[in-house]
PDB file of N, CA, C and O in Angstrom:
ATOM      1  N   MET A   1      46.505 -20.423  10.862  1.00  0.00           N
ATOM      2  CA  MET A   1      46.679 -19.515  11.045  1.00  0.00           C
ATOM      3  C   MET A   1      48.229 -19.504  10.773  1.00  0.00           C
ATOM      4  O   MET A   1      48.862 -20.544  10.956  1.00  0.00           O
ATOM      5  N   THR A   2      48.908 -18.274  10.308  1.00  0.00           N
ATOM      6  CA  THR A   2      49.728 -18.406  10.222  1.00  0.00           C
ATOM      7  C   THR A   2      50.820 -16.908   9.850  1.00  0.00           C
ATOM      8  O   THR A   2      50.832 -16.234   8.820  1.00  0.00           O
ATOM      9  N   LEU A   3      51.767 -16.726  11.272  1.00  0.00           N
ATOM     10  CA  LEU A   3      52.053 -15.596  11.738  1.00  0.00           C
ATOM     11  C   LEU A   3      53.489 -15.600  10.985  1.00  0.00           C
ATOM     12  O   LEU A   3      54.240 -16.563  11.146  1.00  0.00           O
ATOM     13  N   LEU A   4      53.868 -14.481  10.139  1.00  0.00           N
ATOM     14  CA  LEU A   4      55.047 -14.460   9.560  1.00  0.00           C
ATOM     15  C   LEU A   4      55.717 -12.667  10.084  1.00  0.00           C
ATOM     16  O   LEU A   4      55.172 -11.576  10.248  1.00  0.00           O
ATOM     17  N   GLN A   5      57.870 -13.443  10.255  1.00  0.00           N
ATOM     18  CA  GLN A   5      57.507 -11.797  10.445  1.00  0.00           C
ATOM     19  C   GLN A   5      58.900 -11.854   9.371  1.00  0.00           C
ATOM     20  O   GLN A   5      59.770 -12.710   9.208  1.00  0.00           O
ATOM     21  N   LEU A   6      58.714 -10.859   8.903  1.00  0.00           N
ATOM     22  CA  LEU A   6      59.580 -10.352   7.220  1.00  0.00           C
ATOM     23  C   LEU A   6      61.061 -10.189   8.023  1.00  0.00           C
ATOM     24  O   LEU A   6      61.245  -9.967   9.220  1.00  0.00           O
ATOM     25  N   ALA A   7      61.984 -10.365   7.015  1.00  0.00           N
ATOM     26  CA  ALA A   7      63.378  -9.458   7.361  1.00  0.00           C
ATOM     27  C   ALA A   7      63.267  -8.046   7.506  1.00  0.00           C
ATOM     28  O   ALA A   7      64.026  -7.542   8.334  1.00  0.00           O
ATOM     29  N   ASN A   8      62.303  -7.111   6.734  1.00  0.00           N
ATOM     30  CA  ASN A   8      62.135  -5.958   7.208  1.00  0.00           C
ATOM     31  C   ASN A   8      61.850  -5.884   8.248  1.00  0.00           C
ATOM     32  O   ASN A   8      62.263  -4.836   8.744  1.00  0.00           O
ATOM     33  N   GLY A   9      61.035  -6.810   9.250  1.00  0.00           N
ATOM     34  CA  GLY A   9      60.474  -6.594  10.796  1.00  0.00           C
ATOM     35  C   GLY A   9      58.916  -6.213  10.909  1.00  0.00           C
ATOM     36  O   GLY A   9      58.266  -6.081  11.946  1.00  0.00           O
ATOM     37  N   ALA A  10      58.406  -6.045   9.351  1.00  0.00           N
ATOM     38  CA  ALA A  10      57.143  -6.481   9.597  1.00  0.00           C
ATOM     39  C   ALA A  10      56.830  -7.561  10.061  1.00  0.00           C
ATOM     40  O   ALA A  10      57.444  -8.620  10.185  1.00  0.00           O
ATOM     41  N   VAL A  11      54.992  -6.970  10.529  1.00  0.00           N
ATOM     42  CA  VAL A  11      54.678  -8.703  10.977  1.00  0.00           C
ATOM     43  C   VAL A  11      53.160  -8.683  10.295  1.00  0.00           C
ATOM     44  O   VAL A  11      52.310  -7.803  10.165  1.00  0.00           O
ATOM     45  N   ILE A  12      53.244 -10.164   9.903  1.00  0.00           N
ATOM     46  CA  ILE A  12      51.692 -10.399   9.444  1.00  0.00           C
ATOM     47  C   ILE A  12      50.865 -11.619   9.886  1.00  0.00           C
ATOM     48  O   ILE A  12      51.640 -12.517  10.215  1.00  0.00           O
ATOM     49  N   LEU A  13      49.602 -11.974  10.012  1.00  0.00           N
ATOM     50  CA  LEU A  13      49.005 -12.277  10.131  1.00  0.00           C
ATOM     51  C   LEU A  13      48.624 -13.269   9.431  1.00  0.00           C
ATOM     52  O   LEU A  13      48.327 -12.725   8.367  1.00  0.00           O
ATOM     53  N   TYR A  14      48.459 -14.204   9.328  1.00  0.00           N
ATOM     54  CA  TYR A  14      47.475 -14.573   7.911  1.00  0.00           C
ATOM     55  C   TYR A  14      46.238 -15.520   8.576  1.00  0.00           C
ATOM     56  O   TYR A  14      46.496 -16.551   9.197  1.00  0.00           O
ATOM     57  N   ASP A  15      44.760 -14.992   8.344  1.00  0.00           N
ATOM     58  CA  ASP A  15      44.001 -15.949   9.680  1.00  0.00           C
ATOM     59  C   ASP A  15      44.112 -15.689  10.595  1.00  0.00           C
ATOM     60  O   ASP A  15      45.022 -15.014  11.076  1.00  0.00           O
ATOM     61  N   CYS A  16      43.087 -16.215  11.180  1.00  0.00           N
ATOM     62  CA  CYS A  16      42.622 -16.782  12.591  1.00  0.00           C
ATOM     63  C   CYS A  16      41.849 -17.813  13.308  1.00  0.00           C
ATOM     64  O   CYS A  16      40.661 -17.877  12.992  1.00  0.00           O
ATOM     65  N   ASN A  17      42.067 -18.233  13.770  1.00  0.00           N
ATOM     66  CA  ASN A  17      40.604 -19.300  14.389  1.00  0.00           C
ATOM     67  C   ASN A  17      41.076 -18.945  16.366  1.00  0.00           C
ATOM     68  O   ASN A  17      41.567 -19.867  17.017  1.00  0.00           O
ATOM     69  N   VAL A  18      40.936 -18.184  16.727  1.00  0.00           N
ATOM     70  CA  VAL A  18      41.064 -18.133  18.342  1.00  0.00           C
ATOM     71  C   VAL A  18      39.786 -18.666  18.592  1.00  0.00           C
ATOM     72  O   VAL A  18      38.721 -18.379  18.046  1.00  0.00           O
ATOM     73  N   THR A  19      40.118 -19.809  19.848  1.00  0.00           N
ATOM     74  CA  THR A  19      38.856 -19.928  20.257  1.00  0.00           C
ATOM     75  C   THR A  19      38.734 -20.334  22.009  1.00  0.00           C
ATOM     76  O   THR A  19      39.686 -20.181  22.775  1.00  0.00           O
ATOM     77  N   ASP A  20      37.643 -20.765  22.355  1.00  0.00           N
ATOM     78  CA  ASP A  20      37.606 -20.448  23.933  1.00  0.00           C
ATOM     79  C   ASP A  20      38.730 -21.707  23.914  1.00  0.00           C
ATOM     80  O   ASP A  20      39.801 -21.243  24.307  1.00  0.00           O
ATOM     81  N   GLU A  21      38.817 -22.718  23.687  1.00  0.00           N
ATOM     82  CA  GLU A  21      39.722 -23.648  23.646  1.00  0.00           C
ATOM     83  C   GLU A  21      41.571 -23.627  23.687  1.00  0.00           C
ATOM     84  O   GLU A  21      42.484 -24.002  24.422  1.00  0.00           O
ATOM     85  N   ASN A  22      41.399 -23.035  22.578  1.00  0.00           N
ATOM     86  CA  ASN A  22      42.838 -22.599  22.119  1.00  0.00           C
ATOM     87  C   ASN A  22      43.474 -20.777  22.804  1.00  0.00           C
ATOM     88  O   ASN A  22      44.609 -20.314  22.701  1.00  0.00           O
ATOM     89  N   ARG A  23      42.555 -20.301  23.291  1.00  0.00           N
ATOM     90  CA  ARG A  23      42.611 -18.744  23.450  1.00  0.00           C
ATOM     91  C   ARG A  23      43.796 -18.336  24.125  1.00  0.00           C
ATOM     92  O   ARG A  23      44.575 -17.703  23.412  1.00  0.00           O
ATOM     93  N   THR A  24      44.245 -18.579  25.641  1.00  0.00           N
ATOM     94  CA  THR A  24      45.196 -18.599  25.849  1.00  0.00           C
ATOM     95  C   THR A  24      46.398 -19.294  25.423  1.00  0.00           C
ATOM     96  O   THR A  24      47.491 -18.773  25.645  1.00  0.00           O
ATOM     97  N   ARG A  25      46.283 -20.767  24.648  1.00  0.00           N
ATOM     98  CA  ARG A  25      47.826 -20.715  24.326  1.00  0.00           C
ATOM     99  C   ARG A  25      47.938 -19.642  22.981  1.00  0.00           C
ATOM    100  O   ARG A  25      48.974 -19.057  22.665  1.00  0.00           O
ATOM    101  N   ILE A  26      47.048 -19.565  22.501  1.00  0.00           N
ATOM    102  CA  ILE A  26      47.365 -18.282  21.350  1.00  0.00           C
ATOM    103  C   ILE A  26      47.955 -17.132  21.613  1.00  0.00           C
ATOM    104  O   ILE A  26      48.908 -16.748  20.934  1.00  0.00           O
ATOM    105  N   LEU A  27      47.468 -16.434  22.631  1.00  0.00           N
ATOM    106  CA  LEU A  27      47.726 -15.273  22.969  1.00  0.00           C
ATOM    107  C   LEU A  27      48.884 -15.370  23.775  1.00  0.00           C
ATOM    108  O   LEU A  27      49.675 -14.435  23.652  1.00  0.00           O
ATOM    109  N   GLY A  28      49.203 -16.338  24.632  1.00  0.00           N
ATOM    110  CA  GLY A  28      50.840 -16.773  25.263  1.00  0.00           C
ATOM    111  C   GLY A  28      52.080 -16.949  23.802  1.00  0.00           C
ATOM    112  O   GLY A  28      53.136 -16.338  23.636  1.00  0.00           O
ATOM    113  N   TYR A  29      51.476 -17.942  22.985  1.00  0.00           N
ATOM    114  CA  TYR A  29      52.529 -17.711  21.963  1.00  0.00           C
ATOM    115  C   TYR A  29      52.710 -16.205  21.006  1.00  0.00           C
ATOM    116  O   TYR A  29      53.633 -16.036  20.209  1.00  0.00           O
ATOM    117  N   LEU A  30      51.757 -15.322  21.253  1.00  0.00           N
ATOM    118  CA  LEU A  30      51.932 -14.190  20.365  1.00  0.00           C
ATOM    119  C   LEU A  30      52.574 -13.331  21.394  1.00  0.00           C
ATOM    120  O   LEU A  30      53.403 -12.538  20.945  1.00  0.00           O
ATOM    121  N   LYS A  31      52.416 -13.319  22.400  1.00  0.00           N
ATOM    122  CA  LYS A  31      52.942 -12.257  23.663  1.00  0.00           C
ATOM    123  C   LYS A  31      54.482 -12.894  23.887  1.00  0.00           C
ATOM    124  O   LYS A  31      55.366 -12.218  24.414  1.00  0.00           O
ATOM    125  N   LYS A  32      54.698 -14.234  23.439  1.00  0.00           N
ATOM    126  CA  LYS A  32      56.224 -14.724  23.440  1.00  0.00           C
ATOM    127  C   LYS A  32      56.859 -14.161  22.744  1.00  0.00           C
ATOM    128  O   LYS A  32      57.646 -13.273  23.071  1.00  0.00           O
ATOM    129  N   VAL A  33      56.616 -14.628  21.456  1.00  0.00           N
ATOM    130  CA  VAL A  33      57.057 -14.289  19.857  1.00  0.00           C
ATOM    131  C   VAL A  33      57.158 -12.144  19.805  1.00  0.00           C
ATOM    132  O   VAL A  33      58.101 -11.405  19.524  1.00  0.00           O
ATOM    133  N   LEU A  34      55.904 -11.877  20.166  1.00  0.00           N
ATOM    134  CA  LEU A  34      55.679 -10.126  19.808  1.00  0.00           C
ATOM    135  C   LEU A  34      56.285  -9.241  20.757  1.00  0.00           C
ATOM    136  O   LEU A  34      56.789  -8.184  20.377  1.00  0.00           O
ATOM    137  N   GLY A  35      56.278  -9.705  22.387  1.00  0.00           N
ATOM    138  CA  GLY A  35      56.345  -8.903  22.938  1.00  0.00           C
ATOM    139  C   GLY A  35      55.071  -7.937  23.219  1.00  0.00           C
ATOM    140  O   GLY A  35      54.013  -8.565  23.205  1.00  0.00           O
ATOM    141  N   SER A  36      54.946  -6.601  23.461  1.00  0.00           N
ATOM    142  CA  SER A  36      54.294  -5.220  23.211  1.00  0.00           C
ATOM    143  C   SER A  36      53.993  -5.059  21.849  1.00  0.00           C
ATOM    144  O   SER A  36      53.109  -4.285  21.482  1.00  0.00           O
ATOM    145  N   ARG A  37      54.697  -5.767  21.035  1.00  0.00           N
ATOM    146  CA  ARG A  37      54.727  -5.366  19.828  1.00  0.00           C
ATOM    147  C   ARG A  37      53.499  -5.359  19.334  1.00  0.00           C
ATOM    148  O   ARG A  37      52.783  -6.216  19.851  1.00  0.00           O
ATOM    149  N   GLY A  38      52.676  -4.301  18.017  1.00  0.00           N
ATOM    150  CA  GLY A  38      51.448  -4.682  17.027  1.00  0.00           C
ATOM    151  C   GLY A  38      52.032  -5.914  15.797  1.00  0.00           C
ATOM    152  O   GLY A  38      53.076  -6.528  15.572  1.00  0.00           O
ATOM    153  N   ILE A  39      50.839  -5.825  15.293  1.00  0.00           N
ATOM    154  CA  ILE A  39      50.672  -6.608  13.933  1.00  0.00           C
ATOM    155  C   ILE A  39      50.382  -5.367  12.955  1.00  0.00           C
ATOM    156  O   ILE A  39      49.654  -4.383  13.083  1.00  0.00           O
ATOM    157  N   ASP A  40      51.318  -5.838  11.830  1.00  0.00           N
ATOM    158  CA  ASP A  40      50.880  -4.534  11.180  1.00  0.00           C
ATOM    159  C   ASP A  40      50.027  -5.188  10.037  1.00  0.00           C
ATOM    160  O   ASP A  40      49.286  -4.403   9.445  1.00  0.00           O
ATOM    161  N   ILE A  41      50.016  -6.033   9.776  1.00  0.00           N
ATOM    162  CA  ILE A  41      48.837  -6.860   8.582  1.00  0.00           C
ATOM    163  C   ILE A  41      47.906  -7.956   8.826  1.00  0.00           C
ATOM    164  O   ILE A  41      48.269  -8.970   8.229  1.00  0.00           O
ATOM    165  N   PHE A  42      47.001  -8.081   9.391  1.00  0.00           N
ATOM    166  CA  PHE A  42      45.880  -9.103   9.318  1.00  0.00           C
ATOM    167  C   PHE A  42      45.740  -9.783   7.992  1.00  0.00           C
ATOM    168  O   PHE A  42      45.163  -8.972   7.268  1.00  0.00           O
ATOM    169  N   ALA A  43      45.922 -10.585   7.503  1.00  0.00           N
ATOM    170  CA  ALA A  43      45.415 -11.371   5.840  1.00  0.00           C
ATOM    171  C   ALA A  43      44.392 -12.248   6.375  1.00  0.00           C
ATOM    172  O   ALA A  43      44.501 -13.090   7.266  1.00  0.00           O
ATOM    173  N   ASN A  44      43.229 -11.865   5.585  1.00  0.00           N
ATOM    174  CA  ASN A  44      42.438 -12.972   5.470  1.00  0.00           C
ATOM    175  C   ASN A  44      41.859 -13.315   4.496  1.00  0.00           C
ATOM    176  O   ASN A  44      41.407 -12.574   3.623  1.00  0.00           O
ATOM    177  N   SER A  45      41.791 -14.992   4.569  1.00  0.00           N
ATOM    178  CA  SER A  45      41.812 -15.795   2.954  1.00  0.00           C
ATOM    179  C   SER A  45      40.784 -15.693   2.758  1.00  0.00           C
ATOM    180  O   SER A  45      40.623 -15.241   1.624  1.00  0.00           O
ATOM    181  N   HIS A  46      39.690 -15.910   3.374  1.00  0.00           N
ATOM    182  CA  HIS A  46      38.371 -15.694   3.137  1.00  0.00           C
ATOM    183  C   HIS A  46      37.737 -15.952   4.201  1.00  0.00           C
ATOM    184  O   HIS A  46      38.373 -16.516   5.091  1.00  0.00           O
ATOM    185  N   ARG A  47      36.134 -15.582   4.462  1.00  0.00           N
ATOM    186  CA  ARG A  47      35.654 -15.326   5.511  1.00  0.00           C
ATOM    187  C   ARG A  47      34.896 -16.568   5.412  1.00  0.00           C
ATOM    188  O   ARG A  47      33.951 -16.296   4.672  1.00  0.00           O
ATOM    189  N   ASP A  48      34.824 -17.623   5.721  1.00  0.00           N
ATOM    190  CA  ASP A  48      34.725 -18.930   7.051  1.00  0.00           C
ATOM    191  C   ASP A  48      35.087 -17.847   7.851  1.00  0.00           C
ATOM    192  O   ASP A  48      35.703 -16.788   7.736  1.00  0.00           O
ATOM    193  N   ALA A  49      34.302 -18.680   8.969  1.00  0.00           N
ATOM    194  CA  ALA A  49      34.163 -18.475  10.739  1.00  0.00           C
ATOM    195  C   ALA A  49      35.745 -19.123  11.001  1.00  0.00           C
ATOM    196  O   ALA A  49      36.084 -18.239  11.788  1.00  0.00           O
ATOM    197  N   ASP A  50      36.849 -19.931  10.930  1.00  0.00           N
ATOM    198  CA  ASP A  50      37.433 -20.428  11.192  1.00  0.00           C
ATOM    199  C   ASP A  50      38.692 -19.455  10.670  1.00  0.00           C
ATOM    200  O   ASP A  50      39.806 -19.481  11.192  1.00  0.00           O
ATOM    201  N   HIS A  51      38.435 -18.855   9.892  1.00  0.00           N
ATOM    202  CA  HIS A  51      39.728 -18.326   9.507  1.00  0.00           C
ATOM    203  C   HIS A  51      39.760 -16.673   9.876  1.00  0.00           C
ATOM    204  O   HIS A  51      40.675 -15.884   9.639  1.00  0.00           O
ATOM    205  N   MET A  52      38.860 -16.490  10.331  1.00  0.00           N
ATOM    206  CA  MET A  52      38.711 -15.160  11.111  1.00  0.00           C
ATOM    207  C   MET A  52      38.243 -14.887  12.375  1.00  0.00           C
ATOM    208  O   MET A  52      37.941 -13.712  12.583  1.00  0.00           O
ATOM    209  N   ARG A  53      38.093 -15.761  13.364  1.00  0.00           N
ATOM    210  CA  ARG A  53      37.681 -16.469  14.419  1.00  0.00           C
ATOM    211  C   ARG A  53      38.857 -15.595  15.250  1.00  0.00           C
ATOM    212  O   ARG A  53      40.070 -15.751  15.115  1.00  0.00           O
ATOM    213  N   GLY A  54      38.078 -14.477  16.292  1.00  0.00           N
ATOM    214  CA  GLY A  54      39.102 -14.226  17.402  1.00  0.00           C
ATOM    215  C   GLY A  54      40.766 -12.975  16.693  1.00  0.00           C
ATOM    216  O   GLY A  54      41.991 -12.987  16.808  1.00  0.00           O
ATOM    217  N   VAL A  55      39.509 -11.940  15.874  1.00  0.00           N
ATOM    218  CA  VAL A  55      40.848 -11.423  15.410  1.00  0.00           C
ATOM    219  C   VAL A  55      40.023  -9.873  16.461  1.00  0.00           C
ATOM    220  O   VAL A  55      40.763  -8.931  16.745  1.00  0.00           O
ATOM    221  N   ARG A  56      39.385  -9.860  16.651  1.00  0.00           N
ATOM    222  CA  ARG A  56      38.886  -8.667  17.047  1.00  0.00           C
ATOM    223  C   ARG A  56      40.038  -9.241  18.604  1.00  0.00           C
ATOM    224  O   ARG A  56      40.890  -8.384  18.841  1.00  0.00           O
ATOM    225  N   GLN A  57      40.092 -10.213  19.351  1.00  0.00           N
ATOM    226  CA  GLN A  57      40.695 -10.653  20.356  1.00  0.00           C
ATOM    227  C   GLN A  57      42.023 -10.090  20.255  1.00  0.00           C
ATOM    228  O   GLN A  57      42.699  -9.402  21.019  1.00  0.00           O
ATOM    229  N   ILE A  58      42.210 -10.569  19.108  1.00  0.00           N
ATOM    230  CA  ILE A  58      44.163 -10.598  18.588  1.00  0.00           C
ATOM    231  C   ILE A  58      44.222  -9.036  18.692  1.00  0.00           C
ATOM    232  O   ILE A  58      44.938  -8.529  19.556  1.00  0.00           O
ATOM    233  N   HIS A  59      43.389  -8.153  17.717  1.00  0.00           N
ATOM    234  CA  HIS A  59      43.887  -7.020  17.768  1.00  0.00           C
ATOM    235  C   HIS A  59      43.725  -6.333  19.644  1.00  0.00           C
ATOM    236  O   HIS A  59      44.649  -5.659  20.100  1.00  0.00           O
ATOM    237  N   ASN A  60      42.637  -6.600  20.385  1.00  0.00           N
ATOM    238  CA  ASN A  60      42.490  -5.968  21.690  1.00  0.00           C
ATOM    239  C   ASN A  60      44.222  -5.817  22.304  1.00  0.00           C
ATOM    240  O   ASN A  60      44.803  -4.793  22.664  1.00  0.00           O
ATOM    241  N   ALA A  61      44.862  -7.608  22.240  1.00  0.00           N
ATOM    242  CA  ALA A  61      45.902  -7.913  22.559  1.00  0.00           C
ATOM    243  C   ALA A  61      47.322  -6.857  21.687  1.00  0.00           C
ATOM    244  O   ALA A  61      48.101  -6.071  22.225  1.00  0.00           O
ATOM    245  N   PHE A  62      47.244  -7.145  20.611  1.00  0.00           N
ATOM    246  CA  PHE A  62      48.584  -6.667  19.813  1.00  0.00           C
ATOM    247  C   PHE A  62      47.779  -6.020  18.856  1.00  0.00           C
ATOM    248  O   PHE A  62      47.339  -6.859  18.071  1.00  0.00           O
ATOM    249  N   PRO A  63      47.340  -4.686  18.549  1.00  0.00           N
ATOM    250  CA  PRO A  63      47.166  -3.604  17.587  1.00  0.00           C
ATOM    251  C   PRO A  63      47.360  -3.910  16.344  1.00  0.00           C
ATOM    252  O   PRO A  63      48.537  -3.909  15.983  1.00  0.00           O
ATOM    253  N   ILE A  64      46.504  -4.193  15.517  1.00  0.00           N
ATOM    254  CA  ILE A  64      46.574  -4.396  13.932  1.00  0.00           C
ATOM    255  C   ILE A  64      46.705  -3.195  13.158  1.00  0.00           C
ATOM    256  O   ILE A  64      45.700  -2.491  13.259  1.00  0.00           O
ATOM    257  N   ALA A  65      47.697  -2.668  12.340  1.00  0.00           N
ATOM    258  CA  ALA A  65      47.480  -1.323  11.845  1.00  0.00           C
ATOM    259  C   ALA A  65      46.238  -1.842  10.206  1.00  0.00           C
ATOM    260  O   ALA A  65      45.107  -1.470   9.895  1.00  0.00           O
ATOM    261  N   LYS A  66      47.162  -2.756   9.607  1.00  0.00           N
ATOM    262  CA  LYS A  66      45.776  -2.846   8.362  1.00  0.00           C
ATOM    263  C   LYS A  66      45.556  -3.988   8.144  1.00  0.00           C
ATOM    264  O   LYS A  66      46.433  -4.839   7.993  1.00  0.00           O
ATOM    265  N   MET A  67      44.071  -4.228   8.082  1.00  0.00           N
ATOM    266  CA  MET A  67      43.759  -4.976   7.190  1.00  0.00           C
ATOM    267  C   MET A  67      43.130  -5.457   5.680  1.00  0.00           C
ATOM    268  O   MET A  67      42.157  -5.111   5.010  1.00  0.00           O
ATOM    269  N   TRP A  68      44.329  -6.541   5.507  1.00  0.00           N
ATOM    270  CA  TRP A  68      43.892  -7.308   3.914  1.00  0.00           C
ATOM    271  C   TRP A  68      42.626  -8.502   3.993  1.00  0.00           C
ATOM    272  O   TRP A  68      42.552  -9.461   4.761  1.00  0.00           O
ATOM    273  N   ASP A  69      41.711  -8.093   2.956  1.00  0.00           N
ATOM    274  CA  ASP A  69      40.538  -8.747   2.866  1.00  0.00           C
ATOM    275  C   ASP A  69      40.531  -9.725   0.996  1.00  0.00           C
ATOM    276  O   ASP A  69      41.013  -9.005   0.121  1.00  0.00           O
ATOM    277  N   SER A  70      40.301 -10.410   0.749  1.00  0.00           N
ATOM    278  CA  SER A  70      40.353 -11.136  -0.454  1.00  0.00           C
ATOM    279  C   SER A  70      39.243 -11.156  -0.640  1.00  0.00           C
ATOM    280  O   SER A  70      38.986 -11.961  -1.535  1.00  0.00           O
ATOM    281  N   GLY A  71      38.004 -10.456  -0.077  1.00  0.00           N
ATOM    282  CA  GLY A  71      36.611 -10.291  -0.086  1.00  0.00           C
ATOM    283  C   GLY A  71      35.510 -11.452  -0.762  1.00  0.00           C
ATOM    284  O   GLY A  71      34.392 -11.408  -1.275  1.00  0.00           O
ATOM    285  N   VAL A  72      36.758 -12.746  -0.368  1.00  0.00           N
ATOM    286  CA  VAL A  72      35.680 -14.039  -0.857  1.00  0.00           C
ATOM    287  C   VAL A  72      34.746 -14.174   0.342  1.00  0.00           C
ATOM    288  O   VAL A  72      35.186 -14.236   1.490  1.00  0.00           O
ATOM    289  N   THR A  73      33.536 -14.215   0.069  1.00  0.00           N
ATOM    290  CA  THR A  73      32.439 -14.351   1.106  1.00  0.00           C
ATOM    291  C   THR A  73      32.504 -15.512   2.412  1.00  0.00           C
ATOM    292  O   THR A  73      32.470 -15.319   3.627  1.00  0.00           O
ATOM    293  N   GLY A  74      32.607 -16.730   1.653  1.00  0.00           N
ATOM    294  CA  GLY A  74      32.669 -18.057   2.466  1.00  0.00           C
ATOM    295  C   GLY A  74      31.848 -18.602   2.811  1.00  0.00           C
ATOM    296  O   GLY A  74      30.786 -17.984   2.730  1.00  0.00           O
ATOM    297  N   GLY A  75      31.789 -19.643   3.235  1.00  0.00           N
ATOM    298  CA  GLY A  75      30.306 -20.294   3.370  1.00  0.00           C
ATOM    299  C   GLY A  75      29.994 -20.039   4.679  1.00  0.00           C
ATOM    300  O   GLY A  75      29.134 -20.844   5.037  1.00  0.00           O
ATOM    301  N   THR A  76      30.367 -19.125   5.739  1.00  0.00           N
ATOM    302  CA  THR A  76      29.401 -18.752   7.182  1.00  0.00           C
ATOM    303  C   THR A  76      28.875 -17.414   7.107  1.00  0.00           C
ATOM    304  O   THR A  76      28.476 -16.911   8.157  1.00  0.00           O
ATOM    305  N   PRO A  77      28.817 -16.824   6.151  1.00  0.00           N
ATOM    306  CA  PRO A  77      27.785 -15.968   6.422  1.00  0.00           C
ATOM    307  C   PRO A  77      27.356 -15.417   7.549  1.00  0.00           C
ATOM    308  O   PRO A  77      27.747 -14.402   8.126  1.00  0.00           O
ATOM    309  N   ASP A  78      26.424 -16.254   7.841  1.00  0.00           N
ATOM    310  CA  ASP A  78      24.633 -16.058   9.214  1.00  0.00           C
ATOM    311  C   ASP A  78      26.044 -15.937  10.286  1.00  0.00           C
ATOM    312  O   ASP A  78      25.828 -14.931  10.961  1.00  0.00           O
ATOM    313  N   SER A  79      27.159 -16.446  10.639  1.00  0.00           N
ATOM    314  CA  SER A  79      27.799 -16.929  11.536  1.00  0.00           C
ATOM    315  C   SER A  79      27.977 -15.361  12.821  1.00  0.00           C
ATOM    316  O   SER A  79      27.928 -14.169  12.519  1.00  0.00           O
ATOM    317  N   THR A  80      28.089 -15.696  13.586  1.00  0.00           N
ATOM    318  CA  THR A  80      28.528 -14.644  14.617  1.00  0.00           C
ATOM    319  C   THR A  80      30.099 -13.780  14.487  1.00  0.00           C
ATOM    320  O   THR A  80      30.345 -12.578  14.594  1.00  0.00           O
ATOM    321  N   GLU A  81      30.959 -14.905  14.224  1.00  0.00           N
ATOM    322  CA  GLU A  81      31.892 -14.327  13.673  1.00  0.00           C
ATOM    323  C   GLU A  81      31.771 -13.508  12.593  1.00  0.00           C
ATOM    324  O   GLU A  81      31.932 -12.295  12.461  1.00  0.00           O
ATOM    325  N   TYR A  82      31.499 -14.268  11.939  1.00  0.00           N
ATOM    326  CA  TYR A  82      31.147 -13.156  10.081  1.00  0.00           C
ATOM    327  C   TYR A  82      30.672 -11.571  10.564  1.00  0.00           C
ATOM    328  O   TYR A  82      31.314 -10.529  10.430  1.00  0.00           O
ATOM    329  N   ARG A  83      29.663 -11.720  11.017  1.00  0.00           N
ATOM    330  CA  ARG A  83      29.037 -10.378  11.176  1.00  0.00           C
ATOM    331  C   ARG A  83      30.164  -9.592  12.194  1.00  0.00           C
ATOM    332  O   ARG A  83      30.927  -8.779  11.671  1.00  0.00           O
ATOM    333  N   GLU A  84      30.227  -9.792  13.301  1.00  0.00           N
ATOM    334  CA  GLU A  84      31.472  -9.147  13.706  1.00  0.00           C
ATOM    335  C   GLU A  84      32.545  -8.431  13.007  1.00  0.00           C
ATOM    336  O   GLU A  84      33.053  -7.396  13.441  1.00  0.00           O
ATOM    337  N   TYR A  85      32.908  -9.069  11.804  1.00  0.00           N
ATOM    338  CA  TYR A  85      34.263  -8.977  11.058  1.00  0.00           C
ATOM    339  C   TYR A  85      34.138  -7.934  10.208  1.00  0.00           C
ATOM    340  O   TYR A  85      34.822  -6.911  10.220  1.00  0.00           O
ATOM    341  N   ILE A  86      32.969  -8.292   9.232  1.00  0.00           N
ATOM    342  CA  ILE A  86      31.999  -7.197   8.397  1.00  0.00           C
ATOM    343  C   ILE A  86      31.997  -6.245   9.058  1.00  0.00           C
ATOM    344  O   ILE A  86      32.647  -5.206   8.944  1.00  0.00           O
ATOM    345  N   GLY A  87      31.143  -6.600   9.906  1.00  0.00           N
ATOM    346  CA  GLY A  87      30.817  -4.500  10.880  1.00  0.00           C
ATOM    347  C   GLY A  87      31.803  -3.882  11.035  1.00  0.00           C
ATOM    348  O   GLY A  87      31.531  -2.682  11.023  1.00  0.00           O
ATOM    349  N   HIS A  88      33.250  -4.146  11.237  1.00  0.00           N
ATOM    350  CA  HIS A  88      33.920  -4.225  11.746  1.00  0.00           C
ATOM    351  C   HIS A  88      35.829  -3.557  10.690  1.00  0.00           C
ATOM    352  O   HIS A  88      37.039  -3.404  10.864  1.00  0.00           O
ATOM    353  N   GLN A  89      35.100  -3.467  10.020  1.00  0.00           N
ATOM    354  CA  GLN A  89      35.656  -3.603   8.598  1.00  0.00           C
ATOM    355  C   GLN A  89      36.740  -2.298   8.084  1.00  0.00           C
ATOM    356  O   GLN A  89      37.925  -2.399   7.767  1.00  0.00           O
ATOM    357  N   THR A  90      35.681  -0.792   8.138  1.00  0.00           N
ATOM    358  CA  THR A  90      36.690  -0.114   7.592  1.00  0.00           C
ATOM    359  C   THR A  90      35.985   1.219   8.445  1.00  0.00           C
ATOM    360  O   THR A  90      34.844   1.495   8.817  1.00  0.00           O
ATOM    361  N   PRO A  91      37.173   1.799   8.522  1.00  0.00           N
ATOM    362  CA  PRO A  91      38.776   1.221   8.370  1.00  0.00           C
ATOM    363  C   PRO A  91      39.321   0.564   9.899  1.00  0.00           C
ATOM    364  O   PRO A  91      39.294   1.306  10.880  1.00  0.00           O
ATOM    365  N   LEU A  92      39.595  -0.229   9.974  1.00  0.00           N
ATOM    366  CA  LEU A  92      40.449  -1.281  11.119  1.00  0.00           C
ATOM    367  C   LEU A  92      39.509  -0.536  12.268  1.00  0.00           C
ATOM    368  O   LEU A  92      40.300   0.156  12.910  1.00  0.00           O
ATOM    369  N   ALA A  93      38.343  -0.389  12.745  1.00  0.00           N
ATOM    370  CA  ALA A  93      37.984  -0.523  13.454  1.00  0.00           C
ATOM    371  C   ALA A  93      37.183  -1.395  14.486  1.00  0.00           C
ATOM    372  O   ALA A  93      36.026  -1.347  14.904  1.00  0.00           O
ATOM    373  N   LEU A  94      38.728  -2.567  14.836  1.00  0.00           N
ATOM    374  CA  LEU A  94      38.306  -3.751  15.328  1.00  0.00           C
ATOM    375  C   LEU A  94      37.326  -3.535  16.754  1.00  0.00           C
ATOM    376  O   LEU A  94      36.856  -4.514  17.334  1.00  0.00           O
TER     377      LEU A  94
END
């Protein structure tokens, strides 16, 4: 996962992989960097679980305004993460 802060102030989160093991560290880092600010765009490169896991947790803490999805299914369409992600795609009803 990569967090981008553009010169115009926009914040883009490219992929995410929040697990039980790293949740506190990741959300703490985002809090440190973003404060109470939300995320403008979540961009998903493809739908493997390790590229979208935890997007709901991030959205709950740092509201995501828009989602960009590549449309590439990925190799884990039977995973809980995939079903949760796809089930909440339109329009950003994370």
